[in-house]
N, C-alpha and C positions, 0 to 999 in steps of 0.2 A: 302767691309772688313775691320773689324777695324783696322786691324796692317795697312794696306793700307792709310787711312785717317793720323793715327797717322806718317810713312811716311812722305804723304806731308807735314804735318805740320811741322817734323823737316825740309824739304828741303826749305821751305817758311819759318822760323822761322832764319837758319843758314846761307842763300845764299848770296854773296855780295848785287846782286840788284834781286829786284822782283818785280811783276806788279798783283794788283788781279784787274780783268774785269770780270765784270757780264753783266747781263741783268734781261729780267723779270721773272725770275725762282728766284731773289732774293726777287724782288721788290713788284709782285704780289700774297700777303697773309696778311690775318688779321696782319703778324707780322712783314709786309716788312719794315719800319720804323727800327724798330731794328735790324732788318737782317740787312742793311744798315751800321747802326751805327755799330754795330759787326764788320763789316770789315772796319771800319773806326780804329776804338779801335785795331785791329790786326795790318795794317800797322803802326799806330804810336808804339806801344807797341815792333815790332821787326826793326824797325826802317828805314822802307820802304815809307818812304813819303819826300819832299821836297828836291828831287834829281833825276835826269836824271833813265829815263828806271824803275821809280815805282812809289809810287803813287794809288790811288783807281780809276779805268773807267769807267764812265756804259758807254755801250749799249743798245744809245736811242731806243724806239723800233717801231720808222718812224724818216723819216729822218731829218724832220727838227723840232724836239718835240725841241730839245735846243736853236732855233732859235724862236719860239713859245713863249718860258718859257722867255728868251731873252728881249721880245716886249711887254712884258706887259700880256700872255693871261694865267695869273695864278691873282685868286682876291683879294692877297692882296700887289698889287705892278705897278706899270708901267713900262712901258720901262729900262729896263736896271739897272731891281730889288729896283727900288726908292717905298721908303714907303708911300702905298695911308696916311697912315696916319701923317704923316709928316706934318703939315701944309708950313714949305719951298717950302720943293717938289710939294706940291697938287699948291701952288700957283705961284710955275715955269709955272707947263701945265697950267694952268688955263691961265694965261698971254697968253701959246702961243696960246693956241684953243680957247682963246675967251671964253668963259664957265665955268659956276661954274659945281665945280665937289665935290661927296661926301667924307665926308674924314672919314671912316668905308669901311671897305674890304666885299668883297662879300662873293659868296657861293663857296666851293667846287659842282664838280660833285657830288658828293654823296648827300651832303647837299643841294641842288638843286631838286633831287629825293623828299626830306624830306620834303621839304617847299610848292610844289607841291602839296602831301599829306593834306599838313595844309591847300591849300589851300591860302599860304602866293606868293607863284609863280602862276601867271595867265596864262605867255604868254614864251612858249621861244624859243632862235633862233639859229640852232645846224648847225656850220659851218665843214662839214672835218674832222665830226667825227660819231661814229655810235653806240653809249649807248643801243640801245635794243638787239646789239647781244655782247658786250663789256664788260659791264657795272658786275659786280658783283651781284648777287641777281638779275638774270633778270627778272623773273615773276614778282619781286614788280617794277623793272623801265619800265615794258611793261606799266603794270596796269598803272602807272603814266602817262605815255606818251598817253593811248589811254584818259584820262578823264581831260588831257589841253585844258585850254578853245580854247589857240591857237598857232598852233607848225609850223613853218618854220625851213625848212632844207632847207642848201645849202650845194649842193655834185656834186657829177658827175655821182652817179648811181642809181639808185632807190633801197635805201635800203631799210632795213630790218627797222630801223629809219622812213627815206624819207616816210614809208609804212602809218602812224600815220600822217605826214602831212598835214596841211589844205591849207600848201602852196611848193611849193618844186622850187627852184630857181638853173637849170643849172646850173655850172661853167664850165671852166677851168681844164681840167690835167695837171700832170706837164711837159710834150713833147708842152702843146698849150702855153707857158706863159714867160714871162721872170722877173726877182726877184733873190730873193738869198735866197740860204740855209745857215745854220748853223748846223754843227755838233756837231759829241760829245768833240772833242776837244778844241771846240769855233773858230773852222775856216768857217768865213762867207766866201762864194763860189756865182759864177753866176750861174744862171742858163741861160737857153737862149731858145728860142720857136724853136722848129723841125717840127710843124706841125703846121695845120689848125686846128683851131678849128670847130667842127659838129653843123649846125643846130642853132639855135638860144643863144648858151651856153655865156658866158660874162667870164672876167677875176674877178676876186673876187675882185678884187678893185673896177675893175667895180660898180660892184652889190651894193659895202658898200656904193661907192661914190650915185648912183642914189637914191637906200634908204635915204639917208642924208641928200642928194637937199630935197625929197620929205616930208621929218618931218623940212625943214623950218632951215639946216644945210649945205649949198653947202660948199663941199671942191673941192676945185679947183689943182684936178689933174690930167694931161697926161700922167702918166707913172709912173711906176714901182723905173722908178730913181728918179723921182724926190720924190718918197717916202722916200726914204732911203735916200735923203737932209735930210728931216725934223727927220728922224729918229736921222740922226748926229747930228743935231741942239741939242737936246732934253736929249741926253742918251749919259753921259758920255764915257761909254767904249765900245761906238761903233762912237762916235766923230772924227775919222779918219777917216773913212769910208768911199769911195762915188764907184759907177761902176766903175769911169775909174779905182780909184788904184786898182781892185778887177777883170781887165778885163783878164791878163794872169794867174794867181794865187793867191791864196786865202789871208787874213789875218786872224790872231786870235786875240781877243778883250781880255783883254782891249787896246784900242787901240786909245785913248784918243788925238791924233794929226795926222797929215799930215804927220810928218818926221819920222813917223816909218815903218819898211824896211819892203817890200809886203811879204816879206816870213817868215816871225820871228816866 
């Protein structure tokens, strides 16, 4: 009812501290970006930002979406939200990885589907995602996946997307691996193996390393801990993170050095 909406607005505007917590119901629309901007504007207009128990807090769709974004699973940034178009940043990662890197942003998920239709993308490697079920305009997505020249899917199940794949690479689930998750409050937490993986599955990082070696770029990691050490070396907001430091309690980023308290 309209009056209930007005009452909620007045309560939010006049209370001493108020926090907005939102989830997929706000973002998964054609106007999703504008919806989030509206919430941010509302928080600023009412002074509910920049102090304890306030702010705008998204609940991510899955448990490690924050961590994936932090570590470069976006088309325009390297780990730590460092721009791929910044020549100084680009040079830093080229030195660390010993390879020339592109200076332009990549494609978003939706742009990839359009690029497949235009024959600009002929091969796709999908890891831990199911666009044949989760993308908008599913018919268009499925048609694109059915027409692409070569599709690789790396996942724990034979998903709807994997049914279109030329190659399926079976990987560990969360309970079968060691590593970290980063939650919506930017807290990096340890994940520990609780069960053995079945059959001929492999950890995600092991699969990527084996493929990389086959493509003449060997990566010499022997554990997820060593990968975290590299993350810390090239990602300032994760600079003080190590498995030892988050063994008993998580750390929030930005954590640029090893002097930050483990429960801050």
